[in-house]
N, C-alpha and C positions, 0 to 999 in steps of 0.2 A: 823632462827634456827641454832644452832651450834651443831656439833657432835664432841666429843672429846673422847680420850681414856686415862685413867689415870692408872698408876701402883700403886697398893695398897700394902703397906707392913704392917705386924703385924697381919694378919689374921692367925688363927690357926686351923680353922675348917669351915665347910660349914655353920654353924650357924652364924659365924662372917660375912661371905659374905652375907647371907640372911638379917642380921640386917642392914648392910650398905646399901644394895640395897633398902630395905624398907624405911629407913630414908631419903635417897636421893630422892626417888620418892615423898615424902611428901613435899619437898621444892617447894615453889611457883616459877613456871617457868620451873620446870623439866618436860620434856615430856616423857622420858624413861630412864631407868637405868638397866643395866644388868651386873652382875659380873661373870667372869669365875674364879672360885676359883683356878683351877689348874695352870692357867697362871698369876694369881693375877692381872687381868685387869678389869677395870670398863669402859664399853662403855656407854656413856651418851649423850643424846640429850636434849638441853635446849634452852629456849628463852632468848637470851642475853639482852633483854630489861628488864627482870624481875629477872634474876639470873646471877651471874658472876662465872667464874672459881674459883676465890679466895674464894667466898662464899661456893662453893662446897667443896673445899679443907679444909676450916675452919670447916664445918659441919663434915667432915670425921675425922679431928683432934680431935674434941670434943668427938668423939666416941672412941678415943684412937688409931687411925691408921694414917698412913702417906700416902698422895696421891700426886703423881708427874705426870705432863703431859708427855705423851710419845712423844719422838722425832718423827717427821713425816718421816724422811728419814731412810732407812734401811742400816745396815752395809753392806759393799761390800762382806764381807766374811761370811755372814749369809746363812745358809742352813736349809731348812725345810724338815724334814724327817717324813713321816707319820708312826705312831707306833700303831699297833693293839693289842688287848688283855688287855688293861688297863680297869679296871672296877670301879675305884674310884680315888679320889684325892690322897689317900695314895700311890697308884701305881705310879702316876705322880711324887710325891715328892721323892719316892725311886729312880726312874729313874734319876731325876735331881741330887740327891745327888751322885749317882754312877758316873754320867758323870762329875761332878765337882771335884771329888777326883783326886789328882795328882797321876800319875802312874810311875813317875820317868823317864820320857822321856828325 
């Protein structure tokens, strides 16, 4: 069994995430698939003798999304900050947009 994490781009709502998750679970060899819409990540476990990473990526592409394997190493300057009070994916997107805006430093 292989466990991978893919970054998924092109999702616009939780229904997109649910559709990808459901379709990936139907693939022969897929053991589990779970999408975190807020982080745009797909955690998948699959039997490599029945299913390849390329086949997973192609299935996602057929649905109109892009899937890229996450790099296993973390950036040295990465910081994880727990944030409370967010109640939906829109909250997370608004926070991400606010943090990405240049402030003229």
